Structures are given as structure tokens and as C-alpha cells.
C-alpha positions, 0 to 999 in steps of 0.5 A: 749354069748348065744342065750338067752342073745342076744335075751334078749338084742335085746328085751331090745334094742327095749325098749331102743329105744321106750321109749324116743320117747314115753315119748317125743311124747305121754306122753310129759314128759322128754326124757330118752336119754339126758345123757352120760349114757342113763336113757332109758338104765339104768333103764330097765337094773337095773330092769333086774338085780333085776329080775336076783336075783330072777332068780338065786334063781331058777337056771335060772339066767344070768351069768356075761358074759351074763349080760355083753352082755346085757349091751353092746347091751343096750349101743349101742342101746341107742346111735342109736336113737335120736340126737346121731345117726342122729345129732352127728355120721352122722355129724362127718362122713360127716363134714371133706370133706364137710367143707374142703376149702382153708381157713382152709386147712383141705384137706392138714392138716387133710384129708391126715391122716384120713383113707378113711373109717372113713368119707364120701370121696365123695364130692357130697354125703357130699354136698347132705347130708347138702344141699339136692339133686337137683331135682330128683337125686337119693341117691349116695349109 
């Protein structure tokens, strides 16, 4: 992992996160993040691979480990915007404690086996996430 691969990966991640919002809100076309393999990641990365062919002819091409770094940064960045982070991830880490009740017995059957760091273990924080905070109460960081 080199400095140029990390900097290029961060630039690619900015493009990956701006594309779906731009195409949906400004251009009013389809979003590029509705697949397991995000098109907002795949198309720029494939374009970068073609560009890398020309860079290799000049002796400035990215190595395979640098390309793997770009791919990993891009895949993580593709999951950080849109419904992936706010819809799935935040719902997954807040749901176990919020939806645990006496009928489904999650507290006795599931939560005992989950490490505390894998979900929001504060009942008030999980309730505040789903039902909003009452009045002028501050966020329970």
C-alpha cells in the first residue's frame, strides 16, 4: 500500500459517493448504487484499469497490490452512502436491543451470545434512534 494508491483511492471514493446523489437529484436518472456490486464503483474502477494500461507503457502504472488497495477502498466507499449505511447498517446495530421483548425472547436467546460491541446495547439510545429523542434531550453519545 503506497501513498499514491491511498490518495487515488480516496479521490475515487469521493466520486463513488457523489455520483449516485448527482444522478438521482440533479440529472433525475437512475442511481448507481442499487446493486451488490455498485455501478458507481465498477465503472470508474474499470476506467481506471484502462488508464493504468497507458500508465504502464510509460512506466508509471499501478502495481497489483496498489490496484487491490484501490478496489478495497472503493468497495467500502460504495457501501457508505445511500441506503446501505443509513438503512441497513444502522438498522442492524440498533435492532437487537430495541426489538427484544418478552414475546420473541431475544434477550434470553440472542443477546446473550452477541458481543456488546456488535450492537447498540443502550436501550435509551436504540429507542431514541427509532422514535426520536423527547424534547431538548441531547444525543446519548
